[in-house]
VOGU-3710 file (C-alpha; in Angstrom, 3 decimals, decimal comma):
1> mptcyrhpnr> 0,000/0,000/0,000  1,288/3,542/-0,739  2,600/5,671/2,102  2,010/9,361/2,772  4,508/11,545/0,914  4,995/13,642/4,071  4,859/10,743/6,554  6,587/7,716/4,960  5,730/5,477/7,936  1,954/5,880/7,401
11> etgvscancg> 0,108/3,747/4,861  -2,873/5,305/3,095  -5,311/4,578/0,313  -6,135/8,238/-0,378  -4,384/10,442/-2,924  -4,475/14,178/-3,573  -7,160/14,960/-6,160  -4,856/17,539/-7,792  -1,330/16,139/-7,855  -2,023/12,467/-7,098
21> rpicpdcmtt> 0,399/12,151/-4,187  -0,704/9,761/-1,386  -1,786/11,582/1,776  -2,638/10,441/5,329  -5,531/11,843/7,435  -3,308/14,523/9,003  -2,419/15,856/5,554  -5,906/15,808/4,022  -7,969/18,901/3,320  -11,503/18,511/1,977
31> tpvgmrcpec> -12,250/20,697/-1,053  -15,189/20,829/-3,487  -13,123/18,737/-5,900  -11,946/16,083/-3,426  -9,124/15,568/-0,935  -6,019/17,685/-1,444  -2,557/17,749/0,047  -1,388/20,797/2,051  0,433/22,343/-0,920  -2,452/21,977/-3,380
41> srqrtvvkti> -5,028/23,122/-0,838  -3,281/26,507/-0,694  -4,001/27,105/-4,382  -6,968/29,029/-5,783  -9,670/26,420/-5,099  -11,785/27,454/-2,132  -11,183/25,031/0,722  -14,091/23,668/2,761  -13,277/21,600/5,840  -15,565/20,210/8,517
51> rntarrpelt> -14,350/22,749/11,068  -13,364/25,710/8,928  -15,952/27,605/6,900  -17,233/31,139/6,586  -20,917/30,152/6,502  -22,859/30,945/9,667  -24,714/28,036/11,307  -28,062/29,800/10,932  -30,253/26,748/11,572  -28,271/25,941/14,707
61> ialiainvav> -28,841/29,471/15,976  -32,558/29,179/15,169  -32,857/25,851/17,017  -31,132/27,285/20,082  -33,432/30,326/19,979  -36,536/28,114/19,801  -35,356/25,950/22,692  -34,633/29,000/24,837  -37,961/30,639/23,960  -39,900/27,497/24,884
71> fltegnfsfg> -37,914/27,139/28,105  -38,868/30,686/29,099  -42,556/29,785/28,769  -42,111/26,890/31,210  -41,482/29,296/34,081  -38,809/27,323/35,945  -35,552/29,274/36,093  -33,884/27,298/38,875  -30,751/25,176/38,588  -32,502/22,099/39,958
81> ggptgsvyek> -35,915/20,499/39,986  -38,367/20,612/37,132  -41,322/22,632/35,838  -44,920/21,675/36,545  -46,793/24,251/34,442  -49,246/23,644/31,626  -46,601/23,969/28,878  -44,596/21,161/30,449  -47,627/18,981/31,135  -49,006/19,362/27,609
91> galfgsdpvv> -45,669/18,888/25,836  -43,702/16,308/27,839  -43,277/12,844/26,337  -44,918/9,753/27,805  -46,815/6,891/26,241  -49,691/6,633/28,693  -50,414/7,846/32,204  -51,756/5,304/34,728  -53,228/8,174/36,784  -54,767/10,181/33,922
101> ptqgvahgqw> -55,754/7,500/31,362  -56,689/10,003/28,637  -53,206/11,544/28,389  -50,175/10,500/26,354  -49,104/9,398/22,887  -51,384/6,359/23,141  -54,382/8,712/23,118  -53,522/10,590/19,944  -51,238/13,210/21,510  -48,571/12,554/18,913
111> wrlvtsgflh> -47,213/16,086/19,129  -45,428/15,038/22,329  -42,916/13,135/20,172  -41,692/16,533/18,903  -42,571/19,080/21,592  -40,726/17,112/24,269  -37,494/17,767/22,358  -37,842/21,517/22,976  -38,697/21,352/26,694  -36,130/21,266/29,504
121> enlihigfnm> -36,151/20,624/33,228  -34,019/23,522/34,464  -31,167/25,891/33,654  -28,473/23,229/33,906  -30,404/20,931/31,578  -30,945/23,473/28,811  -27,543/25,094/29,322  -25,656/21,846/28,741  -27,779/20,779/25,768  -27,538/24,152/24,040
131> yvlwilgqml> -23,782/24,332/24,584  -23,236/20,930/22,917  -25,715/21,842/20,158  -23,733/25,006/19,448  -20,410/23,150/19,304  -21,728/20,428/16,995  -23,761/22,875/14,919  -20,713/24,995/14,135  -18,931/21,849/13,008  -21,659/20,084/11,045
141> epalgrlrfg> -24,093/22,617/9,585  -21,545/24,446/7,384  -20,129/21,130/6,168  -23,478/19,410/5,518  -25,703/22,332/4,614  -28,904/23,409/6,353  -31,129/20,801/4,704  -29,101/17,747/5,622  -28,234/19,119/9,052  -31,902/19,813/9,796
151> liygvalltg> -32,949/16,416/8,471  -30,472/14,636/10,733  -31,647/16,707/13,701  -35,302/15,894/13,015  -34,709/12,169/12,493  -32,652/11,952/15,689  -35,329/13,805/17,662  -37,960/11,246/16,613  -35,751/8,180/17,101  -34,782/9,596/20,482
161> sfgallitph> -38,465/9,803/21,431  -38,896/6,217/20,273  -35,960/5,073/22,400  -37,283/6,898/25,470  -40,743/5,327/25,121  -39,212/1,916/24,529  -37,451/2,005/27,910  -39,743/4,178/30,075  -43,166/4,585/28,441  -44,824/5,974/31,594
171> sptvgasgav> -42,143/8,418/32,756  -42,260/12,024/31,454  -39,238/12,743/29,262  -38,071/16,130/27,980  -34,946/17,637/26,449  -33,033/18,095/23,200  -30,576/15,391/24,233  -31,863/12,811/21,746  -31,405/15,186/18,805  -28,019/16,341/20,133
181> fglmgaaave> -26,860/12,731/20,473  -27,953/12,281/16,870  -25,620/15,095/15,853  -22,818/13,340/17,730  -23,501/10,197/15,720  -23,542/12,218/12,488  -20,248/13,897/13,423  -18,670/10,473/13,977  -19,877/9,349/10,534  -18,475/12,479/8,879
191> mrarqipimq> -15,118/12,144/10,633  -14,814/8,536/9,543  -15,764/9,426/5,968  -12,966/11,994/5,923  -10,581/9,395/7,379  -10,067/11,484/10,515  -9,611/9,345/13,659  -12,807/9,701/15,702  -11,062/9,677/19,072  -8,401/12,098/17,864
201> sgvgglilin> -11,053/14,547/16,689  -12,665/14,680/20,132  -16,065/13,449/18,900  -15,450/9,908/20,128  -14,575/11,112/23,605  -17,645/13,350/23,692  -19,889/10,395/22,812  -18,281/8,083/25,375  -18,450/10,627/28,204  -22,107/11,378/27,522
211> lvisftlpgi> -22,994/7,681/27,298  -21,299/7,024/30,640  -23,274/9,896/32,181  -26,479/8,552/30,616  -26,059/5,085/32,118  -24,708/6,090/35,529  -26,680/9,125/36,683  -30,288/8,556/37,809  -33,196/10,294/36,115  -31,581/10,410/32,654
221> swgghvggll> -33,356/8,849/29,669  -30,587/6,665/28,305  -33,085/5,134/25,891  -33,661/8,541/24,332  -29,935/9,192/24,096  -29,106/5,863/22,447  -32,109/6,131/20,133  -31,065/9,598/19,014  -27,439/8,541/18,555  -28,356/5,607/16,316
231> ggalaavllr> -30,950/7,574/14,360  -28,602/10,480/13,669  -25,756/8,190/12,640  -27,988/6,165/10,318  -29,411/9,303/8,704  -25,883/10,638/8,145  -24,820/7,354/6,530  -27,804/7,430/4,162  -27,179/11,054/3,187  -23,499/10,381/2,560
241> lgersrsral> -24,291/7,329/0,430  -26,791/9,416/-1,512  -24,177/12,121/-2,081  -21,624/9,583/-3,256  -24,013/7,797/-5,635  -25,783/11,015/-6,676  -29,089/9,596/-5,456  -29,994/12,405/-3,100  -33,734/11,895/-3,486  -33,393/8,242/-2,486
251> alagcvviav> -31,305/9,195/0,543  -33,885/11,778/1,628  -36,614/9,164/1,202  -34,626/6,791/3,411  -34,452/9,393/6,162  -38,190/9,966/5,902  -38,749/6,211/6,239  -36,676/6,175/9,442  -38,679/9,083/10,858  -42,024/7,480/9,977
261> aavagsiais> -40,905/4,154/11,452  -39,873/5,921/14,681  -43,285/7,589/14,952  -45,133/4,345/14,193  -43,015/2,462/16,714  -43,610/5,116/19,361  -47,382/4,909/18,894  -47,331/1,101/18,992  -45,244/1,028/22,174  -47,465/3,630/23,826
271> kssevktstl> -50,628/1,675/23,072  -49,014/-1,563/24,198  -47,930/-0,004/27,486  -51,470/1,297/27,998  -52,881/-2,212/27,631  -50,411/-3,565/30,170  -51,219/-0,740/32,565  -54,953/-1,354/32,305  -54,504/-4,971/33,416  -52,877/-3,966/36,711
281> vipsgegaap> -55,045/-4,425/39,781  -54,278/-2,201/42,779  -55,286/-3,833/46,093  -57,757/-1,970/48,236  -56,143/0,639/50,451  -52,984/0,969/48,330  -52,105/3,734/45,887  -50,100/3,698/42,711  -46,566/5,054/43,178  -45,733/7,823/40,710
291> eg> -42,778/7,227/38,434  -39,918/9,731/38,419
//
């Protein structure tokens, strides 16, 4: 196998699109006409890398603004605890409620699959999610474009809702974490496609740290996080395959199929959980314990 012309000890299967010299990941620069070596990338062709672009992440800014605006309507500005107002109650995600049997996704309140992704428990919750969204948005949106970035975000939001309902169908779930995890998965796919080591880029570490937090700290919807991560990564793979094969319409259709499947699965799980709940018999004198 050829070795990098600047690092003879590194084997590589990628060559500069301009001069043809073999280049390793550290020497690659993505341009509109393919990978280029450092010397060729300094020529007239405008260079576009995953981290370096002049385009503003406008959709990312809009998503952060919407999340903040919705959070302000919830009325809880503390660093701990959670809101209990009507906005939270009408928008939080749960399949069915054993106490109020007419509430939840199982009863046609499908909007909860989306609205829950724009609600947050407290300042720490929204602050952390918006910070990670900003970091990933600056990296991904300029490289992918608004359409593909928004599509990945939307697919991950819905698959995150599906994952949350799959694990805890009766517990209220809120937060942009599922969609943000989806962006992490998409970033990992893009790094790998550009032959940039995932751990070296920092994306791998970010995913691992957040997964550890998801599985170790109580009260966190790890199902929503894993669902969003897988959905975002799968959507990114489809979009990249569509770009490579010039079948963008087919790739977009694939993402729509994933989103529809996530919604259908969420509804099915919610109705199934309602049936199981309705078969429970509470002995006389005992009350049902609320779930956290």
